Structures are given as structure tokens and as C-alpha cells.
N, CA and C atoms as an extended XYZ file, in Angstrom:
405
Properties=species:S:1:pos:R:3:atomname:S:1:resname:S:1:resid:I:1 pbc="F F F"
N       -39.851       -3.666        9.598 N   MET     1
C       -38.957       -4.707        9.768 CA  MET     1
C       -38.295       -4.851        8.322 C   MET     1
N       -36.842       -4.773        8.578 N   VAL     2
C       -36.186       -5.179        7.016 CA  VAL     2
C       -35.361       -6.133        7.468 C   VAL     2
N       -35.278       -7.039        6.342 N   ASP     3
C       -34.369       -8.028        6.395 CA  ASP     3
C       -33.477       -8.459        5.318 C   ASP     3
N       -32.529       -9.621        5.419 N   GLN     4
C       -31.862       -9.945        4.026 CA  GLN     4
C       -32.453      -11.152        3.673 C   GLN     4
N       -33.018      -11.163        2.301 N   TYR     5
C       -33.598      -12.232        2.070 CA  TYR     5
C       -32.998      -12.534        0.502 C   TYR     5
N       -32.277      -13.722        0.284 N   LEU     6
C       -31.700      -14.124       -0.871 CA  LEU     6
C       -30.914      -12.652       -1.367 C   LEU     6
N       -30.081      -12.197       -1.047 N   GLY     7
C       -29.097      -10.811       -1.284 CA  GLY     7
C       -30.030       -9.773       -1.607 C   GLY     7
N       -31.110       -9.614       -1.412 N   GLN     8
C       -31.719       -8.245       -1.345 CA  GLN     8
C       -32.557       -8.109       -0.253 C   GLN     8
N       -32.695       -6.825       -0.073 N   LYS     9
C       -33.289       -6.180        1.043 CA  LYS     9
C       -35.064       -6.529        0.950 C   LYS     9
N       -35.636       -6.657        2.248 N   ARG    10
C       -37.164       -6.524        1.919 CA  ARG    10
C       -37.782       -5.791        3.043 C   ARG    10
N       -38.441       -4.807        2.972 N   ALA    11
C       -39.123       -4.141        3.792 CA  ALA    11
C       -40.328       -4.524        3.983 C   ALA    11
N       -41.022       -4.956        5.084 N   VAL    12
C       -42.505       -5.372        5.230 CA  VAL    12
C       -43.415       -4.472        6.082 C   VAL    12
N       -44.264       -4.061        5.733 N   LEU    13
C       -45.038       -3.252        6.568 CA  LEU    13
C       -46.378       -3.841        6.871 C   LEU    13
N       -46.754       -3.815        7.543 N   CYS    14
C       -48.038       -4.211        8.172 CA  CYS    14
C       -49.154       -3.067        8.451 C   CYS    14
N       -50.041       -3.045        7.848 N   LEU    15
C       -50.979       -2.105        8.242 CA  LEU    15
C       -52.326       -3.018        9.272 C   LEU    15
N       -52.838       -2.522       10.189 N   PHE    16
C       -53.809       -3.038       10.978 CA  PHE    16
C       -54.821       -2.047       10.995 C   PHE    16
N       -56.134       -2.408       10.702 N   ASN    17
C       -57.484       -1.560       10.900 CA  ASN    17
C       -58.086       -2.386       11.848 C   ASN    17
N       -58.207       -2.137       13.229 N   PHE    18
C       -59.037       -3.182       14.060 CA  PHE    18
C       -60.502       -2.657       14.139 C   PHE    18
N       -60.955       -1.773       12.889 N   ASN    19
C       -62.482       -1.555       12.954 CA  ASN    19
C       -63.019       -2.708       11.831 C   ASN    19
N       -61.934       -3.032       10.894 N   LEU    20
C       -62.373       -3.783        9.751 CA  LEU    20
C       -61.900       -5.466       10.114 C   LEU    20
N       -62.431       -6.563        9.819 N   PRO    21
C       -62.120       -7.908        9.651 CA  PRO    21
C       -60.997       -8.237        8.886 C   PRO    21
N       -60.339       -7.640        8.278 N   TYR    22
C       -59.136       -7.895        7.575 CA  TYR    22
C       -57.740       -6.903        7.918 C   TYR    22
N       -56.499       -7.241        7.404 N   PHE    23
C       -55.410       -6.639        7.529 CA  PHE    23
C       -54.808       -6.500        6.284 C   PHE    23
N       -53.732       -5.654        5.874 N   ILE    24
C       -52.707       -5.334        4.663 CA  ILE    24
C       -51.463       -5.660        5.061 C   ILE    24
N       -50.922       -6.550        4.151 N   ILE    25
C       -49.542       -6.723        4.359 CA  ILE    25
C       -48.700       -6.086        3.139 C   ILE    25
N       -47.893       -5.454        3.149 N   LEU    26
C       -47.128       -4.540        1.840 CA  LEU    26
C       -45.591       -4.993        1.988 C   LEU    26
N       -45.345       -5.691        1.012 N   THR    27
C       -43.955       -5.955        0.986 CA  THR    27
C       -43.217       -5.381       -0.187 C   THR    27
N       -42.136       -4.573        0.061 N   VAL    28
C       -41.438       -3.932       -0.697 CA  VAL    28
C       -39.848       -4.451       -0.677 C   VAL    28
N       -39.707       -5.037       -2.163 N   HIS    29
C       -38.328       -5.390       -2.241 CA  HIS    29
C       -37.295       -4.248       -2.899 C   HIS    29
N       -36.338       -4.116       -1.995 N   ILE    30
C       -35.290       -3.059       -2.511 CA  ILE    30
C       -34.240       -3.787       -3.221 C   ILE    30
N       -33.987       -3.608       -4.456 N   PHE    31
C       -32.890       -4.464       -5.075 CA  PHE    31
C       -31.494       -3.587       -4.940 C   PHE    31
N       -30.437       -4.176       -4.704 N   PRO    32
C       -28.952       -3.417       -4.542 CA  PRO    32
C       -28.981       -3.150       -6.032 C   PRO    32
N       -28.194       -1.613       -6.135 N   THR    33
C       -27.645       -1.100       -7.241 CA  THR    33
C       -26.274       -1.061       -7.078 C   THR    33
N       -25.480       -1.000       -8.202 N   GLY    34
C       -24.267       -0.969       -8.189 CA  GLY    34
C       -23.201       -2.585       -8.280 C   GLY    34
N       -23.826       -3.236       -7.851 N   GLU    35
C       -23.295       -4.772       -7.731 CA  GLU    35
C       -22.774       -5.290       -8.879 C   GLU    35
N       -23.446       -5.103       -9.966 N   ASN    36
C       -22.816       -5.635      -11.540 CA  ASN    36
C       -22.383       -4.571      -12.117 C   ASN    36
N       -22.212       -3.630      -11.883 N   ILE    37
C       -21.537       -2.401      -12.683 CA  ILE    37
C       -20.223       -2.761      -13.176 C   ILE    37
N       -19.914       -2.643      -14.393 N   PRO    38
C       -18.649       -3.316      -15.166 CA  PRO    38
C       -17.454       -2.295      -14.380 C   PRO    38
N       -16.310       -2.926      -14.219 N   LYS    39
C       -15.052       -2.508      -13.658 CA  LYS    39
C       -14.156       -2.942      -14.499 C   LYS    39
N       -13.085       -2.036      -14.464 N   LEU    40
C       -11.726       -2.269      -15.485 CA  LEU    40
C       -10.307       -2.616      -14.640 C   LEU    40
N       -10.080       -3.493      -14.648 N   GLU    41
C        -8.528       -3.554      -13.906 CA  GLU    41
C        -7.401       -3.711      -15.208 C   GLU    41
N        -6.270       -2.957      -14.732 N   ILE    42
C        -5.045       -3.243      -15.520 CA  ILE    42
C        -3.963       -3.229      -14.790 C   ILE    42
N        -3.115       -4.406      -15.248 N   THR    43
C        -2.094       -4.744      -14.301 CA  THR    43
C        -0.802       -4.982      -15.476 C   THR    43
N         0.385       -4.548      -14.763 N   PRO    44
C         0.712       -3.586      -13.882 CA  PRO    44
C         0.484       -2.469      -14.026 C   PRO    44
N         0.260       -1.626      -13.048 N   LEU    45
C        -0.245       -0.201      -13.058 CA  LEU    45
C         0.839        0.696      -13.196 C   LEU    45
N         1.897        0.175      -12.867 N   ASN    46
C         3.342        1.126      -12.952 CA  ASN    46
C         4.197       -0.360      -13.170 C   ASN    46
N         5.343       -0.185      -14.246 N   SER    47
C         6.242       -0.913      -14.643 CA  SER    47
C         7.618       -0.063      -14.813 C   SER    47
N         8.604       -0.664      -14.322 N   VAL    48
C         9.965       -0.239      -14.339 CA  VAL    48
C        10.766       -1.466      -15.235 C   VAL    48
N        11.343       -1.122      -16.136 N   ILE    49
C        11.666       -1.874      -16.928 CA  ILE    49
C        13.147       -1.319      -17.737 C   ILE    49
N        13.872       -2.243      -18.176 N   HIS    50
C        15.016       -2.078      -18.782 CA  HIS    50
C        14.996       -1.860      -20.367 C   HIS    50
N        15.620       -1.196      -20.997 N   VAL    51
C        15.990       -0.818      -22.508 CA  VAL    51
C        15.974       -2.499      -23.092 C   VAL    51
N        15.169       -2.744      -24.010 N   GLY    52
C        15.586       -3.858      -24.618 CA  GLY    52
C        14.625       -5.218      -23.934 C   GLY    52
N        13.882       -5.026      -22.903 N   GLU    53
C        13.241       -6.056      -22.449 CA  GLU    53
C        11.562       -6.099      -22.693 C   GLU    53
N        11.196       -7.154      -22.691 N   ASP    54
C         9.778       -7.074      -22.861 CA  ASP    54
C         8.772       -6.782      -21.964 C   ASP    54
N         7.597       -6.433      -22.101 N   LEU    55
C         6.616       -6.160      -21.083 CA  LEU    55
C         5.139       -6.401      -21.551 C   LEU    55
N         4.344       -7.081      -20.658 N   LYS    56
C         3.300       -7.447      -20.907 CA  LYS    56
C         2.380       -6.920      -19.862 C   LYS    56
N         1.169       -6.134      -20.686 N   ILE    57
C         0.338       -5.647      -19.695 CA  ILE    57
C        -1.053       -6.285      -19.793 C   ILE    57
N        -1.901       -6.476      -18.920 N   THR    58
C        -3.265       -6.870      -19.135 CA  THR    58
C        -4.287       -6.044      -18.559 C   THR    58
N        -5.677       -6.056      -19.199 N   CYS    59
C        -6.663       -5.207      -19.269 CA  CYS    59
C        -7.774       -6.187      -18.782 C   CYS    59
N        -8.434       -6.079      -17.747 N   LYS    60
C        -9.549       -7.063      -17.566 CA  LYS    60
C       -10.913       -6.264      -17.199 C   LYS    60
N       -12.109       -6.651      -18.171 N   VAL    61
C       -13.465       -6.368      -17.679 CA  VAL    61
C       -13.802       -7.322      -16.611 C   VAL    61
N       -14.475       -6.652      -15.384 N   ILE    62
C       -15.005       -7.518      -14.559 CA  ILE    62
C       -16.542       -7.126      -14.301 C   ILE    62
N       -17.428       -8.228      -14.189 N   ASP    63
C       -18.779       -7.727      -14.267 CA  ASP    63
C       -19.556       -7.135      -15.781 C   ASP    63
N       -18.963       -7.784      -16.744 N   CYS    64
C       -19.762       -7.353      -18.093 CA  CYS    64
C       -20.064       -8.566      -18.696 C   CYS    64
N       -21.469       -8.391      -18.951 N   PRO    65
C       -22.289       -9.473      -19.142 CA  PRO    65
C       -22.248       -9.994      -20.703 C   PRO    65
N       -21.336       -9.034      -21.511 N   VAL    66
C       -21.206       -9.355      -22.947 CA  VAL    66
C       -19.752       -9.277      -23.119 C   VAL    66
N       -19.314       -9.694      -24.223 N   ASN    67
C       -17.905       -9.591      -24.591 CA  ASN    67
C       -17.483       -8.257      -24.772 C   ASN    67
N       -16.603       -8.117      -24.096 N   ALA    68
C       -16.217       -6.276      -24.128 CA  ALA    68
C       -15.103       -6.335      -25.305 C   ALA    68
N       -14.961       -4.868      -25.908 N   THR    69
C       -14.164       -4.737      -27.088 CA  THR    69
C       -12.942       -3.571      -26.446 C   THR    69
N       -11.949       -4.163      -26.937 N   PHE    70
C       -10.583       -3.037      -26.431 CA  PHE    70
C        -9.814       -2.222      -27.407 C   PHE    70
N        -9.255       -1.071      -27.229 N   VAL    71
C        -8.562       -0.262      -27.810 CA  VAL    71
C        -7.269        0.047      -26.757 C   VAL    71
N        -6.312       -0.218      -27.548 N   TRP    72
C        -4.934        0.328      -26.563 CA  TRP    72
C        -4.288        1.252      -27.348 C   TRP    72
N        -3.987        2.557      -26.617 N   THR    73
C        -3.444        3.776      -27.110 CA  THR    73
C        -2.061        4.333      -26.172 C   THR    73
N        -1.383        4.718      -26.741 N   SER    74
C        -0.123        5.534      -25.915 CA  SER    74
C        -0.553        6.849      -25.825 C   SER    74
N        -0.229        7.097      -24.585 N   ALA    75
C        -0.781        8.501      -23.847 CA  ALA    75
C        -0.192        9.513      -24.471 C   ALA    75
N         0.931        9.401      -25.149 N   MET    76
C         1.878       10.529      -25.895 CA  MET    76
C         1.353       10.580      -27.470 C   MET    76
N         0.557        9.829      -27.926 N   ASP    77
C         0.059        9.873      -29.502 CA  ASP    77
C         1.179        9.198      -29.929 C   ASP    77
N         1.963        8.625      -29.459 N   LYS    78
C         2.934        7.836      -30.592 CA  LYS    78
C         2.192        6.563      -30.717 C   LYS    78
N         2.847        6.003      -32.052 N   PHE    79
C         2.546        4.705      -32.575 CA  PHE    79
C         2.801        3.821      -31.442 C   PHE    79
N         2.127        2.704      -30.935 N   LEU    80
C         1.892        1.772      -30.378 CA  LEU    80
C         2.648        0.208      -30.829 C   LEU    80
N         3.988       -0.143      -30.633 N   LYS    81
C         4.460       -1.061      -31.313 CA  LYS    81
C         4.161       -2.097      -30.400 C   LYS    81
N         3.197       -3.024      -30.752 N   ALA    82
C         3.090       -4.190      -29.594 CA  ALA    82
C         2.218       -5.007      -30.410 C   ALA    82
N         1.932       -6.197      -29.799 N   GLU    83
C         0.918       -7.474      -29.888 CA  GLU    83
C         0.167       -7.258      -29.143 C   GLU    83
N        -1.269       -7.485      -29.598 N   ILE    84
C        -2.532       -7.458      -28.796 CA  ILE    84
C        -3.351       -8.802      -29.263 C   ILE    84
N        -3.642       -9.251      -27.756 N   LYS    85
C        -4.590      -10.598      -27.818 CA  LYS    85
C        -5.673      -10.587      -27.062 C   LYS    85
N        -6.912      -10.490      -27.604 N   ASN    86
C        -8.065      -10.229      -26.907 CA  ASN    86
C        -8.753      -11.922      -26.558 C   ASN    86
N        -9.185      -12.071      -25.531 N   GLU    87
C        -9.892      -13.076      -25.000 CA  GLU    87
C       -11.140      -12.847      -24.365 C   GLU    87
N       -12.191      -12.817      -24.698 N   HIS    88
C       -13.704      -12.495      -24.013 CA  HIS    88
C       -13.518      -11.153      -23.358 C   HIS    88
N       -13.476      -10.923      -22.321 N   ASN    89
C       -13.123       -9.883      -21.234 CA  ASN    89
C       -11.813       -9.184      -20.751 C   ASN    89
N       -10.678      -10.078      -21.437 N   VAL    90
C        -9.407       -9.934      -20.954 CA  VAL    90
C        -8.549       -9.531      -22.484 C   VAL    90
N        -7.753       -8.216      -22.131 N   SER    91
C        -6.924       -7.995      -23.321 CA  SER    91
C        -5.468       -8.179      -22.793 C   SER    91
N        -4.621       -8.615      -23.646 N   HIS    92
C        -3.085       -8.567      -23.248 CA  HIS    92
C        -2.341       -7.743      -24.334 C   HIS    92
N        -1.290       -6.781      -23.804 N   LEU    93
C        -0.829       -6.282      -24.873 CA  LEU    93
C         0.832       -6.411      -24.408 C   LEU    93
N         1.438       -7.005      -25.586 N   LEU    94
C         2.886       -7.285      -25.345 CA  LEU    94
C         3.589       -6.393      -25.940 C   LEU    94
N         4.526       -5.893      -25.506 N   MET    95
C         5.333       -4.734      -25.929 CA  MET    95
C         6.784       -5.544      -26.042 C   MET    95
N         7.371       -5.680      -27.321 N   ARG    96
C         8.920       -6.507      -27.259 CA  ARG    96
C         9.993       -5.150      -27.454 C   ARG    96
N        10.943       -5.714      -27.010 N   ASN    97
C        12.357       -4.920      -27.051 CA  ASN    97
C        12.061       -3.375      -26.898 C   ASN    97
N        11.305       -3.119      -25.668 N   ILE    98
C        11.202       -1.518      -25.314 CA  ILE    98
C        12.311       -0.756      -25.532 C   ILE    98
N        11.818        0.351      -25.939 N   SER    99
C        13.082        1.416      -26.516 CA  SER    99
C        13.236        2.479      -25.450 C   SER    99
N        14.091        3.543      -25.540 N   ILE   100
C        14.628        4.151      -24.361 CA  ILE   100
C        13.491        5.191      -23.770 C   ILE   100
N        12.343        5.433      -24.366 N   HIS   101
C        11.559        6.455      -24.077 CA  HIS   101
C        10.293        5.693      -22.865 C   HIS   101
N         9.863        6.362      -22.065 N   SER   102
C         8.897        5.917      -21.079 CA  SER   102
C         7.685        6.652      -21.470 C   SER   102
N         6.827        6.219      -21.065 N   ASP   103
C         5.571        6.231      -21.639 CA  ASP   103
C         4.285        5.729      -20.667 C   ASP   103
N         3.116        6.179      -21.065 N   SER   104
C         2.076        5.516      -20.521 CA  SER   104
C         1.162        4.874      -21.609 C   SER   104
N         0.588        4.003      -21.152 N   VAL   105
C        -0.546        3.304      -22.079 CA  VAL   105
C        -1.892        3.104      -21.593 C   VAL   105
N        -2.536        3.557      -22.360 N   LYS   106
C        -4.414        3.474      -22.007 CA  LYS   106
C        -5.077        2.199      -22.923 C   LYS   106
N        -5.940        1.796      -21.899 N   CYS   107
C        -6.710        0.567      -22.206 CA  CYS   107
C        -8.075        1.034      -22.047 C   CYS   107
N        -8.922        1.154      -22.948 N   GLN   108
C       -10.174        1.445      -23.307 CA  GLN   108
C       -10.966        0.670      -23.539 C   GLN   108
N       -12.044        0.212      -23.149 N   THR   109
C       -13.024       -0.848      -23.295 CA  THR   109
C       -14.360       -0.415      -23.327 C   THR   109
N       -15.109       -1.043      -24.389 N   THR   110
C       -16.709       -0.679      -24.178 CA  THR   110
C       -17.338       -2.027      -23.798 C   THR   110
N       -18.365       -2.091      -22.704 N   CYS   111
C       -18.992       -3.084      -22.172 CA  CYS   111
C       -20.499       -2.611      -22.104 C   CYS   111
N       -21.262       -3.271      -22.903 N   ASP   112
C       -22.721       -2.803      -22.782 CA  ASP   112
C       -23.044       -1.381      -22.946 C   ASP   112
N       -22.214       -0.846      -24.041 N   ARG   113
C       -22.522        0.632      -24.168 CA  ARG   113
C       -21.895        1.690      -23.292 C   ARG   113
N       -21.025        1.072      -22.220 N   LYS   114
C       -20.160        1.665      -21.146 CA  LYS   114
C       -18.874        2.034      -21.667 C   LYS   114
N       -18.296        2.893      -21.523 N   ILE   115
C       -16.815        3.169      -21.899 CA  ILE   115
C       -16.282        3.376      -20.534 C   ILE   115
N       -14.906        2.364      -20.466 N   LEU   116
C       -14.244        2.462      -19.274 CA  LEU   116
C       -12.820        2.554      -19.622 C   LEU   116
N       -11.809        3.092      -18.991 N   GLN   117
C       -10.341        3.234      -19.434 CA  GLN   117
C        -9.714        3.377      -18.332 C   GLN   117
N        -8.255        2.948      -18.361 N   LYS   118
C        -7.281        3.077      -17.292 CA  LYS   118
C        -5.700        3.261      -18.024 C   LYS   118
N        -4.851        3.449      -17.132 N   MET   119
C        -3.765        3.543      -17.574 CA  MET   119
C        -2.581        2.963      -16.807 C   MET   119
N        -1.517        2.786      -17.672 N   SER   120
C        -0.372        1.846      -17.091 CA  SER   120
C         0.773        2.797      -17.417 C   SER   120
N         1.473        3.148      -16.300 N   VAL   121
C         2.882        3.953      -16.593 CA  VAL   121
C         3.775        2.793      -16.699 C   VAL   121
N         4.375        3.334      -17.891 N   ILE   122
C         5.950        2.475      -17.995 CA  ILE   122
C         7.225        3.376      -17.691 C   ILE   122
N         8.059        3.177      -17.155 N   GLU   123
C         9.547        3.593      -16.733 CA  GLU   123
C        10.521        2.868      -17.388 C   GLU   123
N        11.201        3.551      -18.293 N   VAL   124
C        12.324        2.536      -18.719 CA  VAL   124
C        13.542        3.186      -18.460 C   VAL   124
N        14.613        2.347      -17.965 N   PHE   125
C        15.997        2.869      -17.810 CA  PHE   125
C        16.797        1.681      -18.484 C   PHE   125
N        18.042        2.647      -18.357 N   CYS   126
C        19.059        1.886      -19.276 CA  CYS   126
C        20.076        0.954      -18.120 C   CYS   126
N        20.219       -0.128      -18.546 N   LYS   127
C        20.758       -1.117      -17.541 CA  LYS   127
C        22.150       -0.828      -17.518 C   LYS   127
N        22.750       -0.465      -18.884 N   TYR   128
C        24.262       -0.022      -18.995 CA  TYR   128
C        24.309        0.993      -19.793 C   TYR   128
N        25.292        2.147      -19.691 N   PHE   129
C        25.254        3.273      -20.406 CA  PHE   129
C        25.125        3.203      -21.943 C   PHE   129
N        26.223        2.156      -22.195 N   PHE   130
C        26.381        1.932      -23.744 CA  PHE   130
C        25.254        1.515      -24.363 C   PHE   130
N        24.395        0.675      -23.590 N   SER   131
C        23.286        0.078      -24.221 CA  SER   131
C        21.864        1.313      -24.805 C   SER   131
N        22.195        2.453      -24.113 N   CYS   132
C        21.288        3.524      -24.525 CA  CYS   132
C        21.965        4.539      -25.451 C   CYS   132
N        23.283        4.823      -25.253 N   PHE   133
C        23.785        5.650      -26.298 CA  PHE   133
C        24.977        5.060      -26.961 C   PHE   133
N        24.866        4.237      -28.113 N   PRO   134
C        25.762        3.787      -28.834 CA  PRO   134
C        26.402        4.676      -29.263 C   PRO   134
N        27.726        4.128      -29.686 N   ASN   135
C        28.574        5.382      -30.388 CA  ASN   135
C        28.214        5.879      -31.818 C   ASN   135
């Protein structure tokens, strides 16, 4: 017999010995694994933005029992000109006045000695030809 008991699975095995005046009940609790594994979310995953606009990317750790630490990097090893604000298990990256280059940024976090990382792709387009190629 296996049943659901307070979010855990429980198997009950009854052993009967009809020659003896007693029987044994063995209860085994099976605790679920993987329910509280830290997960990382990054939003937006893909951004399409015009030159000169601002972009905010948010990185969030879910199911982290401690405060996470965050590191933001550019995928193309360029200097990441941005403001970073960390709050408990959330980090915000604010890039002001986006330049002409498309790139990807990586959010890497450490939660309880586990390293997680996600990428966000940034596609930059010119709204007007002269704004990207001045005289």
C-alpha cells in the first residue's frame, strides 16, 4: 500500500506470521527529491531594442534557502556598462543608452554552493539610419 501523506509518499508493509502471537508493521517514508532544487530565471530571454534605449534584465533564483550572490558578464567578453541592483534572491541589470552592438549577457549565481547560469540575448537595431551612422 502506498499513499500520499503530508506531501510525502509512504509505503506500509505488513508482515504476518500466523504461528506467532504478533505481527510486524514496517513503515517506509519516501521523501521526494528535486522539489527544492534552486532554479534560475532570467527575463527577458530575448530582447529587441533600438540604439539609445534602456534595457532592464532581471535574474531571479527560486527555492534558494540562503541569499544568492550574482555576477553579470558579457558573452563577448566586453566591458558591461550597466547598473546592477541586488535584492535577496533577485538581481536587476540596467543598461542605459544601448549602443549599436548586439550581445548576450550571462547571469551567474551561487546558491548554497551550487552555481547556476542563464543567458539573455540582446538584439540591437537602428531606428533611423542616421542615428547609427552619423556624419
